[in-house]
C-alpha positions as CSV (number, residue, x, y, z in Angstrom):
1,M,-29.4,28.3,46.8
2,N,-30.3,24.7,47.9
3,K,-32.9,24.2,50.6
4,F,-31.4,21.1,52.2
5,T,-29.3,21.3,55.3
6,S,-28.1,17.8,55.8
7,I,-26.0,15.6,53.6
8,E,-26.6,11.9,53.1
9,I,-23.6,9.6,52.8
10,N,-23.6,7.3,49.7
11,A,-26.2,9.5,48.0
12,I,-25.5,11.0,44.6
13,Y,-25.3,14.8,44.2
14,K,-25.0,17.1,41.2
15,H,-22.7,20.0,41.3
16,E,-24.1,23.3,40.0
17,H,-22.0,22.8,36.8
18,G,-23.7,19.4,36.1
19,L,-21.3,16.6,37.1
20,K,-22.4,13.9,39.5
21,Y,-20.6,12.9,42.7
22,R,-21.1,10.4,45.5
23,V,-20.7,11.5,49.1
24,D,-18.3,9.2,50.9
25,D,-18.2,10.7,54.3
26,I,-18.5,13.8,56.5
27,D,-15.8,14.5,58.9
28,I,-14.0,17.1,61.0
29,H,-10.5,17.8,59.7
30,D,-9.0,20.2,62.1
31,V,-5.5,19.1,63.1
32,T,-4.7,22.3,64.9
33,G,-7.4,21.9,67.6
34,Y,-10.0,24.5,68.5
35,E,-11.1,26.6,71.5
36,E,-14.1,25.2,73.3
37,W,-16.3,28.1,72.2
38,E,-15.5,27.6,68.5
39,K,-17.2,24.8,66.6
40,P,-14.8,22.9,64.3
41,K,-15.7,22.9,60.6
42,E,-17.1,19.9,59.0
43,Y,-15.9,18.7,55.6
44,V,-17.6,16.5,53.0
45,L,-15.5,13.8,51.3
46,Y,-16.9,12.9,47.9
47,T,-16.0,11.1,44.7
48,Q,-16.4,12.3,41.1
49,L,-18.6,9.9,39.1
50,E,-18.3,11.5,35.7
51,A,-15.3,12.7,33.7
52,W,-14.5,16.2,32.7
53,T,-11.1,17.8,33.2
54,Y,-10.5,15.4,36.1
55,P,-10.8,11.7,35.8
56,V,-13.7,9.6,37.1
57,W,-13.2,8.4,40.7
58,K,-11.2,11.5,41.7
59,K,-11.6,12.2,45.4
60,W,-12.6,15.7,46.6
61,V,-12.9,17.5,50.0
62,R,-15.1,20.5,50.5
63,E,-16.3,22.5,53.5
64,K,-19.8,21.4,54.4
65,E,-21.4,24.9,54.1
66,D,-19.9,25.3,50.6
67,F,-21.1,21.9,49.6
68,L,-24.6,22.8,50.7
69,K,-24.6,25.9,48.4
70,K,-23.2,24.2,45.3
71,F,-24.7,20.7,45.2
72,T,-28.2,19.2,44.8
73,K,-29.1,15.7,45.9
74,I,-30.4,13.7,43.0
75,T,-30.7,10.2,44.4
76,D,-30.9,8.3,47.7
77,K,-28.2,5.7,48.6
């Protein structure tokens, strides 16, 4: 498990399977609204930088907590 808890926009991260991605943004994507006692979930928007089964520059969205578990920061901006 990774030890970092924050995600840096424009930094490069490596997925646990080895491909590199750039974080484009972190946002809340909750179109249904939420109760005031519930915290809405944050999502990471990121771009694939290396080809595999999907082409380079494919855009992805992943829940922040899941991103923190599966990605490791490898460079700064």
